[in-house]
LODRENTOR-346856 format. One record per residue: x, y, z of N, C-alpha, C in turn. Coordinates in steps of 0.02 Angstrom, whole numbers, plus 50000, padded with zeros to 5 digits. Layout:
<rs>
XYZXYZXYZ;...
</rs>
This chain:
<rs>
430053849748588429493855848582429663862748597;430213862548662430443868448680431183866748702;431483870948710432203870948695432583877948760;432653876248840432473880148887433193877748916;433483880448950433893879348988434063881949039;434283877649105434243882749163434953881149225;435183885549235435703882049272435893886549340;436523885049382436583886749453435993887849502;436103891249545435743893249607435893900349628;435263900849665435073909049674435093910549762;435263913549784435213916849843434553920949861;434333917649917433753921849929433833928149937;433463933449938433663941149942432713944249966;432953947549995432313952650004432253958449946;431743961349950431673962849884431733969749904;432213971749801432813978449829432403982549806;431583984549786431703993149798431693992349712;431753987449670431673988149587430973991149577;430893994749535430003994649492429853990249468;430243983749433429773980349430429393976449463;429873975349526429573970149591429113975849628;428823979349629428513984549635427773984549608;428073983249537427343982249494427093977849498;427443970649533427233963549533426723963849589;426843965949638426303965349693425853971449697;425453969749625424873975549626424933982649612;425423984849564425753990249555426043995349609;426474000549589426464004849612426504008649680;425844012549633425484016549690425224011249722;424724006249714424344003249763424864002949813;425303997149794425873997049844426034001849891;426274007949853426284014649903425644014649945;425154015249923424804018049968424584014450004;424774008450000424614006050063424924004350127;425784006450101426044009150139425924014450161;425574018250143425574026850157424744024650225;424494019350199423834016250240424114014550300;424704012250292424924008650373425364012250402;425374018950384425844024150413426544024650413;426854020850364427474020350393427964026150349;428454025250404429064030950399429464029550341;429714032450304430164031650259430924033150311;431254026850261431994028650320432384034750318;432604035250350432884040750388433544044150319;433594050850341434184054250272434714050250286;435024050050219435624048550225436044051050148;436764050450131436994055150089436804051150044;436974052649964436804048949922436254048749900;435694045549859435034043749825434694037549885;434364042149903433904038049979433274033849942;433104028749982432834023249928432074026149947;431704026649841431184027349855430764023349870;430154025949924429544022349959428824024849915;428934027349862428034030149823427724034749915;427214035049893426794039049923426764040250008;427084032950017427204033850079427854036550119;428264041250058428654046350083428294053450125;427724052750091427434058350151427264058150230;427594050250241427554052150310428204052450339;428774053550286429354057650314429664057650235;430424057650279430894055650205431444064350204;431924061550166432184068450136432594067050077;432424073550048433024070649974433544070549983;433804069849915434504068849918434924077049938;435404076949962435824084049974436554083849980;436864087749962437714086949968438054092049971;438484092350015438934095350050438924104849993;438944111350019438714117649995439274117749994;439534121349907440094124349889439934129149854;439954134049891439564142649869440114144949803;440764143649812441194146049767441064142649721;441324135449725441214131749651440774130249629;440004130849661439554131549613439444139449568;439574143749612439504149049602440104151449530;440454148249506440984148249457440694145349408;440464137949429440034135949383439344135949337;438954142949387438514146349371438534149849328;439074157549329439564159349294439794155049202;440064152249223440164146849185439504146449118;438984145949146438394143949088438274149049052;438744157449050438514161149019439174162348964;439724159548972440244158348923440014157648845;439744154648829439464156048752439074162948724;438944164948787438954173748744439404180048794;439954176348760440504178848785440474188648755;440554187248687440364193848631439714198348640;439294195748667438624200948679438994203648760;438984197648789439314200648876439784207648849;440194207148819440694210948795440464218748790;440184217548746439684225348726439334226548776;438914222048803438214225748883439044228948919;439674225348922440094228948974440344233748966;440424237648895440474241148852440174245848880;439344244248865438724249148874438934251148949;438804246148991439074247349050439454252149076;440054251149053440834257749074440284265549040;440184264848988440004269248951439534273049002;438884268949005438464274049079438524275849115;439074271449170439124274449218439784278949223;440074279449151440404283949147440204289149151;439684292449115439344298449111438994299549184;438854294449212438384294949259438944299149331;439774295349316439854296749366440274305249381;440474306649308440574314249259439954320949294;438944314749297438464320749300438674325249351;438934324849422439124325849457439484333349476;440124330249432440654335649438440214342049389;440094339149352439844344049298439304346649338;439024346049369438244349949395438694352649482;439064351649502439664355649544439804362849506;440134360949467440264367449373439604373549400;439124369649392438444374549379438394378149458;438564374349520438484377849578438904382049582;439494381749575440034385549566439654393349552;439644391049488439494397849446438964403949469;438504397849510437874401949540438054404149617;438664401549647438924403649706439384409449686;439594409349639440134415349605439654421049598;439314421349562438914427949528438394428949606;438484425149654437914427549685438444433349732;438954427749751439814433449795439974438849745;440094436649680440364444649629439734451549630;439084448849656438804454849644438564458349716;438924456549766439004458549831439494461849842;440194460549788440744463049816440724472549755;441304476049796440844482449728441684482049676;441274482749604441584482749548441994489149531;442244484649484442954485849485443624483749507;443684482149549444334477949580444334470649569;444964468849558444914462549548444944456549616;444794448549616444674445349637445054445149695;445914446249674446184447949760446354453949784;446124457949749445834466249801445124462249834;444914460649835444184460549854444294455749916;444744450349920444944445749951445244449850026;445744453849981446244456650034445734464050073;445324464550049445094471750088444414466550131;444534460150102443764456950197444374453450243;445084452850220445644451950277445854457150313;445814462850292445764471850329445504471650356;444584468650343444064470950401443934466350429;444314461550444444484456150490444004449250466;443934449450416443184441950374444014436250360;444334436350396444814431050375444684424050354;444314423650386443754415650381443494416850302;443314421550311442734420550269443124422150170;443564426950181444014427350110444464420750134;444564416250160444664409150134444204404850096;443624404250134443184402650100443144403750015;443264410250010442954413549937443464414749906;443994410749943444754411649873444554406549843;444304399649844444274393049818443614394349771;443224401649748442804402049712442944407849652;442704404549617442984408849542442164414549543;442444420849536441894426449560442394432049522;441984436849491442174444949465441664448249495;442174453249548441664458349585441294461149536;440684465249555440074468349543439894463649480;440084456449457439434453949403439164449249434;438664447449429437964444149437438094435649423;437544432449405437604426449400437544426049308;438064422949310437914422449235437454416049212;436744418749202436464413449162436414408449110;436634411449069436914407948971437454402049005;437984403649031438374400649068438084393249117;437734396349155437384390649195436984386949154;436584390049124436104384849054436384380249020;436984383648989437504378048938437564371448993;437734373149063438104366849089437424364249127;436834365449136436214362049130436244357649089;436074361449020436064358548959436494352148938;437394355448954437564344848968437484340449000;437274343149091437164336949122436754333749111;435994336949081435544334749052435634329349014;436034331148941436244324848890436584320748927;436914323348980437404315949013436984310649038;436504313649065436084309549097435664304949074;435524308049012434924305148953435344299548923;435914304548902436504297048880436664290648920;436844290448960436744286949026436384282449024;435664286849051435114282949047435094275849004;434844276548926434984274548865435274271648867;436054270848887436654265448878436334260248934;436154263348981436154258149037435414254149016;434944256848968434084253148954434334246948900;434924250248858435204244348825435414238548833;435994241048895436404236548910435874230048981;435324234748993434904230349033434374223548993;434354227748905433914223048880434534217148844;435114218948835435654215948820435584210348883;435894210648959435904206948986435174203949012;434874203248995434024200448988434404194548938;434074196248872434444190548814435094186448843;435524188548872436024184948886435964180248955;435374181549015435364176349058434634172149019;434214174048982433854167848960434194165448895;434414167148891434834161048823435244155748889;435514161048941435654153848967435404148549009;434724150549038434434147349066433894142849023;433934144248955433794140148885434274135048901;434814135848906435284129348876435234126148945;435324129748989435314124849068434514120349046;434134123649042433544118149039433584113649012;433714115548938434024109048883434424104248918;435094106448970435464101748977435144097049034;434884099449077434184095549121433844090749086;433464093049023433274085949004433524082548956;434124085748919434524080548899434684075348965;434914075749042435394073349073434554068749106;434224071349079433364066849128433404061249059;433734061349012433714054348976434334050948971;434784051949022435404049449012435334046549081;434884047249123435084044749181434754037649193;435074032549240434924025549233434094027349263;433644021049254433224019449294433224019049364;433634017249410433844019049472434044023849499;434084028349445434264036449491433404037749499;433164035449463432154037749487432084033049525;432114027549529431874023849579431974026349645;432644028049652432864033649724432734038249744;432174041649698432324049849689431514048949683;431124055349741430324056749728430454061049662;429784059149634429424062849577429694069949594;429364074549647429264076749662429964081649669;430214078349700430924083249728431334083049636;431464079249596431614078549536431394085349488;430584084149505430154090249445430254096049507;430554099249553430664103849601431394108449584;431764101249551432344105249535432494108549461;432184102549431432174104849343431664110549347;431244113249379430634119249367430814124249428;430784123649469430644127749531431584131449563;431924125249526432704128749558433044132949487;432814130649447433214132149366432614139049350;432124142349394431504147349383431814152249427;432204149049492432664152249543433174157149505;433534153349486434354152549436433854159849395;433524157949368433514163449306433324170249353;432654168749406432744175849417433334179249466;433724176549501434284175749522434814180549450;434934178049402435474181549341435154187149351;434454187049332434134191749280434084198349348;434084199949403433854205549430434824204749465;435084201249485435884202049519436354205449458;436464199849405437044202249349437164205849347;436744211649290436604219749255436944223149331;436424220049387436564225249435437164225749458;437374219349483437914219349528438854221149476;438594220249408439144224049351439034232549367;438534234649359438504240649375438764243649413;438654240449473438744244349560439574242349555;439954236949539440304237049532440934244549504;440524245249445440934247849387440884257449419;440174258149469440344263249491440364263449528;440654260749557441234262449645441954262449598;441854258149560442654259849524442744267649511;442174269749481442054276249426442074281149466;441704282249521441544286049583442234287349616;442594280849628443244280749675443504283649644;443664287149587444474289049542443934295949532;443514297949534443124305249531443374308349612;443264304349656443284305249725444174308949756;444504304449732445164304549741445474312349696;444964311449627445104318349590445174324849631;444544322649652444194333349682444674332049752;444714325049793444964328249869445404320849884;445924318049875446174313549909445994309949971;446004317350029445784317550102445044313950099;444684316550065444184314350087443804307750055;444304308050000444164300449982444644294750022;445044295750069445214289150115444614291050153;444454296150183443824296650247443134292150199;443084293450146442644289750105442664280350126;443204280350136443584272350098443634268550191;443454272350237443524270850301443234265850318;442624265450286442034262150318441844255950260;442504253150212442304250250176442464243250190;443174242150223443294236850244442554234550304;442454237150346441754237550376441154233650347;441074238350296440504234750239440684229150222;441404224750210441464220450177441534215750241;441574216950292441624211450358440824211150388;440404215350376440084215650403439404211050347;439224213650272439214210750245439404201550246;440234199950232440314191850239440194186250310;440034190250350439744185850419439274186450407;438694193350399438094188150374437944184150314;438254186950267438034180650218438324175050231;438884173650273438944165850278438424163050324;438294167950362437514164650428436984162550364;437054168050315436454166150281436284159850215;436864158550191437114153250153436554145150177;436804145350220436664134350243435734137950243;435494143050259434754143050263434494143950216;434734148550157434264145550091434464140050051;435214135050066435294127950025434494124750067;434364125150162433924122950188433234125950157;432964129750139432374134950109432524130050058;432774128550001432764125749931432554120349946;433254116049996432904108949997431914106950024;431974111750083431324112150106430504112250059;431034114749995430324119349937430484110749903;431074108649909430934102449860430474096449887;430374096649963430024090349987429414091349984;429464099149991428474099049989428264098049933;428534100849874428264100449807428384091849798;428704087649827428814078749815428064077949857;427844080249912427224078449960426844081049916;426524085249885426094087549865425834086149789;426514083249753426454079649695426064071349709;426374071149750426124062349784425484062749808;425094067149835424644068449877424174070449798;424174076049770423764074749707423654068349658;424474065949656424144058749607423884054549651;423954055849715423754047249740423204052049784;422774054149766422324057649800421544054649826;421254048649768420864046549775421284038749827;421924037049853421864033249874421864035849956;422084042049969422334046050031421364043550054;420934046850017420414048450046419984040850047;420014036350028420194029450034420074026650073;420944027650103421054023250168420954030950226;420704036550217420484039250260421194042450285;421664045150255422164047150283422304055350267;421724057150262421784065150256422164069350311;422144066950380422164068250418423024068550435;423394061450407423894062050398424254066850349;424164064750289424144070050239424364080550243;423834082150284423674087150311424334089150336;424384082650409424854086050452425514086650429;425654080850392426434078250342426464084950325;425864088850283426134095450261426144100550276;425804100150346426024106550403426604104850414;427044101550425427574098550446428294102850406;427964099850341428524102550266428424110050275;427834112450264427584117550270427844125150313;427954121750374428104124850419429004122750425;429444118050404430044118650392430434123450349;430114124450270429854127250237430024137650278;429234136150308429314141650308429704146150369;430094140450439430574141450459431224140950410;431314137650393432084139650346432034146950296;431554148950272431304152650198431564159350263;431194159950316431124166350372431744165550390;432004163850401432804162150448433254165550376;433374163350327433694165550268433484171950255;432834174650237432664182050218432884185050269;432684182250345432764187950394433594189650402;434164182750405434664183550393434864190850358;434804185750286435164191350215434724197250238;434134198950261433774205150264434324209250281;434544208350349434944212650411435524215350360;435714212250301436434215250266435994223850242;435594223550200435434229950180435494237750241;435024236250303434954240950340435714241250392;436104237550389436714236950429437214238450371;437174241250298437464244850247437214251550263;436514251350247436314260650234436704262550312;436624260750368437044262950432437534265350428;438134259450386438714262350380438874267550326;438204264850274438434272650235438234278850256;438044277350314437644285750352438074288850389;438664284250404439154287450451439364289050405;439884285750342440124289850295439854295850252;439434294850279439184303650253439234308950285;438974306450367439174310150417440144312050406;440544309050409440954310150401441494315750332;441154312750280441154318050226440894322850237;440364323150259440064330850263440464333850331;440724332650368441234334450417441734339950397;442144333150356442814336850350442644338950293;442214338650242442424343150185442014347550189;441544350650259441194356650281442264361550292;442544357450341443344359050354443594363650310;443734358250251444194360550214443804366050152;443254365950171443024373750118442834376050188;442854379550235443184382150291443794384350277;444424382250260445084382650254445174386350191;444794384650150444904387050063445144382050018;445304375450048445614370950010444984369749953;444644367349958443994366949942443454371949912;443004370549840442584376349834441914371349862;441474375849866440924372749877440504367249822;440354368949731440214365649711440674358549718;441234358649725441634350049757441434346549790;441144349449852440844347049913440354345949906;439824348349866439414345949828439364340549801;439934338649738440014334749687440234330349738;440364328149787440824323649829440364321049885;439734324949902439384322549933438884319549903;438804319049830438364314549790438844309149766;439564310949766439724305049740439954300149810;439854302449878439864298049936439094295649922;438584299549915438034295349911438214289349871;438324291349813438454285449744438954279049760;439344280649810440114278349829439494271449870;439154275249920438854269949973438434266149947;437954269249888437214266049850437544259249829;437994257449775438174251349747438274247149793;438574248349870438824245149912438384241749966;437944245749940437154243749993436714239249953;436764242649886436444236649836436804228749827;437374229549827437664223449806437864218149871;437674222649937437424218650000437094217249985;436454220849973435814218049986435554213449932;436074211849872435694208349834436074200849866;436524201049918436684195049950436074187649968;435714191549968434844186449960434974181849916;434904185949858434584184349801435164180549766;435614180049778436334177549757436374171149795;436424170649864436614165149890435764160849883;435344164349866434604159449866434784156849769;435124160149741435264156349683435844151549660;436294154249725436904145949703436614141649745;436244141649799435844135249818435494132249760;435064135149733434724130349681435154128749633;435774131149606436174130649576436504122649587;436554125049627437024117649684436564113049671;435754112349679435544106949682435614106749579;435404109049570435344109149478435844102949467;436564107049483437254104449447437214096849512;436954095349546437134087849587436604082049540;436064086049490435584081749477435934081949385;436234087549380436644085749284437464083149320;437514082349366438124077349378438254070549418;437444068149412437274062549420437654056349384;437844049149422437904045949351437554043649296;437774044249247437414042549183437174033749169;436874031649143436814026549100437604024149065;437834019149050438314017349021438394020248941;438794022648901438834024648851438404020348796;437844019248741437944016148695438494015048646;438374010448633439014008348573438664010148497;439084010848471438954014548385438544010348374;437844012548319437384009848272437674005548219;437544001648224437523996948143437434000648074;437864001048040437584003847980437143999547928;437103993147937436743988247892436233987447942;435473985247915434923985347956434693976647958;434803974848007434753966948025433923966448049;433713959448032433143958448021433133953848089;432833953948121432813951848206432463946248204;432653938148224432253935148229431783934948294;432223935348328431763936048420431963930048458;432693929248435432853922048479433243926248546;433073926248611433373930048670433683922148707;434483925048727434663918648771434813922948838;434763921348894435163923148969435823919048961;436293922448975436873915348985437323918949047;437303914049112437543914049187437413923549202;436833926349185436693932549212436583931349307;437013937349313436823938249384436643946149377;436593947049448436123952749446435973953649513;436153960149555435863964149636435773970049629;435133973249659434963980149674435623984149721;435603978349771436113983349801436703977649823;437233979849823437803975749811437733970349854;437603968749926437773967649962436923961549974;436543962449949435833957449923435653954949870;436293947649841436103947549777435343944349784;434863944249734434403944349681434353937849628;434963938249583434893934249525435453932349492;435493925549522436513921149516436583915149468;436783919849426437273912749353436633910249343;435983913849317435453912149294435573911149201;435253904049181435283902649087434763900449074;434763904549025433883899748981433913903548907;433763899148871433733901148796432783900448775;432683907148743431973908148703432053905848638;431783901348601431923903348534431243905748483;431333908548439431033913348392430223908748430;429973914848417428973913948423428753911648474;429423908448513428913906448574428663911148636;428093907648674427943912348727427983908848787;428143912648835428683911048903428273913948953;427963909948988427643912649047428153911749113;428263919049143428593918449201428103918949258;428043914949301427533916049375428283912849430;427763915149489428213914349554427913919749599;428093920849650427793925849701428283930849684;427933935549744428063943549722428793943749755;429293948549726430013947949735430523943649711;430253938049656430693933349641431303933149584;430863940949546431453941249501431053942549435;430603938849416430013938949382430293946349322;430043952549355430073958549319430643960549281;431113960049344432063959049361432253958149277;431933950549254432253946649190431943952449132;431473956049132431173961849087431653967649091;431893972249147432093976749166432803975149133;433173969549157433693967449111433743964849029;433233963348996433273960348936433083967748887;432783975548918432653978048905433103985548927;433693981348955434203987348979434053993249013;433483993149064433363997049109434033995449144;434073991849162434643989449211435293986949178;435903986849226436333983849161436513976549207;436803968749186436743966549195437453964249258;437473962549309438193962849357438593957149321;438323950049301438783946049256438653941949220;438993939449159438583936649112438473941149066;437753941149005437783943648960437043941448948;436773945448907436063941848863436083942648808;435963940548761436093940748667435393939848650;435313943848580434623945448565434893942948479;434733936148466434893932448400435863931748394;435953929348446436753930248483437053935148481;436843941548465437273946548480436993952148555;437563951348583437653955848655437123961448651;436513960848696436383968248713436663971548726;437093970448760437513978148793438003982248744;438083978048677438403980848640438033982848575;437343982248557436973986148533436533993748555;436513996548537436004005848562435664003748603;435394006048646434614003848704434194007148611;434094013048571433434014148541433494008648492;434234004148479434004000048413433723993748455;433973993048511433603986048564432883985848581;432843992248603431953992348627431433994648560;431793995748500431233995448439431083989748430;431493984348464431213977448411430693975348472;430583977248559430393976048595429363979648605;429073975948598428313979848630428203977348693;428153983048750427733980448828427273981748831;426913978848883426143981948898426163979548986;426153985148996426203983249077425823985049134;425863983349191425253982949239425093987149227;425683995649264425454001749280425424006849203;424934007149182424824008949120424824017949127;425164020049063425244025949047425104029749004;424634034649000424574039248923424604045448937;424554049048896424824056648906424014059948851;424034068148908423784072048882423564071848782;422944070248768422844070548711422424065248679;422194064948610421814059248606421894053648606;421474048948593421484043548599421924039348555;421834042748490421784040048446422764041448426;423114045148456423694048748473424114043548522;423764043048566423954038848620424114031848575;423544028948555423544023348520424274023048455;424094027748444424874027548368425654030048401;425654030348496426394032748510426764026348497;426464019148501426734015148491427514014348413;427144017948386427144019348306427744023348275;428114021648248428664029448228428244030648159;428364037848171428234041148098427324041748108;427204043748049426444046248059425934039948050;425364039348087425134032448074424564033948027;424324028747966423594031647934423044026848010;422494034548008422014031348054421624023948035;421724022147976421184014647981421844009448009;422504011848006422994007648038422664007648130;422634012848138422554011848205421754009148218;421344011048182420564008648202420634000148198;421163998348147421423988848150421663988548217;422173990548241422183991648293421843990448336;421303996048360420983995448416420373989748405;420113990048351419703981548338419833978048350;420703975248352420923968948352421123968548416;420913972148482420953972848545420583975448580;419993975948564419023976448576419333986048618;419603987948584419623996148610419083998348569;418873996948522418594000548470417744000948486;417713995348535416933995948561416814000448593;417054002548648417214007148678417384013148677;417764015148613417894020848574416984023248555;416894020048493416224022148467415804024348507;415724023548571415144026648631415104033048625;416124034448638415954043148670415764047448617;415844054348632415714056848584415834059848544;416604060248549417034062448503417584054448473;417384051948491417824045648454418364044548482;418764041248449419524041148413419634049548447;419634055048413419654060548430419624065348528;419364059348553419134060748608419714063948664;420014067348715420384070248701420404067348790;421064063648830421144062548880421634065248912;421714068048994421974068649049422674063649031;423314067549064423904063349085423714057749138;423134056549181422864052449213422424047849177;422124049749131421654045849122421074045249153;420904050649167420444051049222419444050949192;419404051449128418864050749082418724043949046;419444039649052419254032149067419304028349124;418994022549102419194017149159419754014049174;419964008249209420604007649216420974001649158;420263997949144420163992349102420143996049046;419844002049012419974006248945420744007048938;420894010149000421604014148984422114008448961;421924003149002422453995348994422333992748917;421803992948905421643991748833421993997348752;421914002448807422274006448748423134006148743;423294003748807424044001148788424323997748758;423783989448774423753985448719423933986848632;423083990948636423153994548566424063996748541;424324000648565424744004248577425013997748548;425233992748573425933988948575425733984948527;424993981748502424843979348434424923982348360;424803991148379425223992648326425713992448314;426303993148348427053993048344427303987848313;426723983048343427253975948272427893973948298;428003973948380428813972548388429033964548365;429623962148357429643955748364429733953348424;429803956248501429913953648545429323957548600;428783954048621428323955248665428163955348705;428303959248754428333957648839427713958248867;427403956648920426713958048923426753954949031;426743961149035426733962149119426213964449154;425663957749173425413961449217424543961849170;424523960249093424193964949063423593966749034;423243960949091422553960249097422213958849168;422723963549208422573962849275421813966349290;421653972849281421363977949265420633977349216;420403970149202419963971649154419513965849192;418703967249155418353960949198418453953849143;418273948349184418373941249136418013942549055;417793943249042417503942548983418093947048911;418093952248964418683958248913419323955348891;419403949948983419993946948986420073942348915;419573936948907419563931148856419743935148797;419153939548775419443943048704419983944848681;420343948348757421033949848762421423944748726;421433940148776421893932448767421983930748684;421203933148666421073929248590421413933548554;421463942548563421913947348534422603946248530;422653941248591423353942748616423553938348587;423433930748594423383927748526423683929348473;423253934148454423503933848362423953940548370;424193942748433424883946948441425563941148437;425293937448467426043932848476426013930848441;425623928048370425853923148338426443926648287;426913922048298427623924848260428083928348285;427863929048362428543934848401428713930248466;429223931348484429563928148527429293935348594;428663930848653428293933548715428403931648776;428793937748808428733934748887428183935948918;427723932048951427233935448995427353934249058;427283939649105427223938449159426643938649203;426443934249245425773932949267425903932249321;425323934749360425063931249440424353926849434;424053927949395423283923049378423423917349324;423633912449333423483907949296423343906949250;422773907049250422143905149184422613909249133;422843912849134423093916249066423713914749042;423983910349047424503907849053424513901149040;423913896049017423833891149006424093889648956;424023891648884424353890848807425063892448806;425383895948853426143898648850426603889848830;427003892548789427463885948737427563884948832;428013889348871428453885548931428503890548976;428273888449036428003892049087428723890049138;428863896649157429593897149208429273897249278;429533894149309429413896549403429923897449442;429793904549449430533908549501430483908649552;430953906049608431033909049689431533912549683;431513916949716432233920649727432633920649687;432443923149618433143924549574433103918349538;432873911949545433173904549504432343904249482;432453899949424432263895249393432093888049431;431523889749464431263881749494431383876349450;430663879249409430463870649367430223876449296;430043872549241429883874149186429513868949154;429173869649115428773864749060428113868149054;427613862449016427083865748995426493865549068;425953867849068425513869749115425403863249140;425183855249107424923852849098425623849449139;426023848849123426823843849124426883847649208;426973854049209427023855449275426603852349331;425723854449310425213853249376425573844949401;425443841149347425753833449346426373832449380;426773836349382427523836949421427403837349508;426693841049533426643843149582427273847749643;427403852649572428023853949620427903861649642;428063866549617428063875949664427513877749635;427303874449546426983877649501426133874949519;426183871249524425633864749541425443867249619;425753870249694425533873949727425313879949724;425613883149691425283890449646424643888749648;424663885249591423973885149561423483882349619;423543878349652423053874449688422923880549741;423353883249763423223890349813422833896449781;422843896349721422583901449671421633898349642;421743893049650421093890149632420733884049654;421173877049677420863871949720420663876149787;420903880349822420823879649881420033884749893;420003891249853419413894649851418913890449838;418833884849766418263878149765418073875449819;418783873149857418803869849917418243872149966;418453880749987417963884150032417463886450014;417313887049947416533886849932416023881049955;
</rs>
């Protein structure tokens, strides 16, 4: 009647933490809540992925963290802008034009000052004499120093201020600054486009990466931590690039342009201004090195806090049921204090840079003013040149201060980038095989051939397991928690890859099949139900490809007894449910997931405690529906309630990753082995006690 084979022996192993094993023990959420209620602490932090412990993680634990590489992460972050090279070139050209005009402005404005000062001096000189004669007369009168100062001034004795010339100069200054502002505006607009496109691509990379990561990655990560990297950290990168990219480029161009003009006016004053640059660099570097680790700690703490909040929100009812509000609030307080401490240190240390740079800039201003005054007194420079140089001195120190003050943003953004790149660098699942050009008909014969698997290298779970399931057979898998029941299903779905041996579908190694093709032939109903935000009809139709007619949805709902409670809802199948399914009961959610699998019409059906959350009467109805659903399909039924599997073609009893018994319900009871002991523990003993 059956054709199943088994061979080999397994080595007992503790529960490795796989998702399926958690599901066997009453669901991940309940198991996690139990741990939380017991107040167990998570394992201490270690490099690499940390073991997931569900809601119990709110009692402690660390997210993944790797060594800080500021330079490498910075280069990699800038590499995200590479596809925008052409538009960045345009932005740079506009930036150069804007800065060049802004740099020329003070020099032109200094000429206006010279015209005004020259007119004031010329009006006080006797008319008819030349400039040389006027200066010689001053020296003869004992005013040699005044003559030296005026020697650098362009004036005509007897003539006042040439307001027409001053007006033309001021008009040019106005046009120069307007054009500079216009170029800067266009450059800022382009920079915004570049940054948002880069962040858009980065989000797409993260989304695609999440789809390529194996299930084992998510088993070992807190959901809130992963979400924080995909949301908070990317948003911080966008903010950093937006606020610093254009400003840094402009500041650097301004430094170069202003420095060139300063050397043009006076190489001596330019050297005086440069004295403070090495001091500024040393100060900014020293402070930056102290701030960067604090920014890494800040975003690490943000991820931990986000994970805690997500877990508490998801399991808020369980927190209240077990009276763990105080513990949850205390855990939140600890995480919040860690974030406060890290954030305060990061912002305070990096915030010292700006006042330090302002102090150095003021010293530079004083030096320039003193030396410039001496040069004017000696007649080497005009007052207009000194005025322009003082402006250039301010323009020179201001971008240095701006670049230094942006250090906290840059460090924070790079810290976030490092966390995102760590996610992008995580080991992916093995690549899919090429899809077959021809469509194959699947009969549903499944064979495990000497399969071995372990979640951890030093803890064997399944060793040398072999079995064959013929098309159309219903195979029930029972056994104690952690025996490896759900692990078999995870291997069949390729959520995990086998460590040894192989699994075949109709004689074809599933490792050589694209995952999408393999999973299209398998329908699953899990104990841990999942619904998305949308209508009930949308949730049922989720199991089928393409547009599904409403009559097909209703037919599946009637077959699985969903229709009877949907009809009582005001909006019927158009009733909108949220992601948590809060407006339907647990049993009704499970019925919807069963209807979803019914509509998909897969060749292979996997039922993992699919009726654990429904009442006895509904369970009987669902069993009849399951009978129709299983007809002609290969079915794997994982069950703890043995009453639900009596009609299975074959029952497999697993212990410690081994199949210790197999046969029909009656045959296994007669044998008096492991199955009989399970059955007696579940039914006979309670009856005897009653």
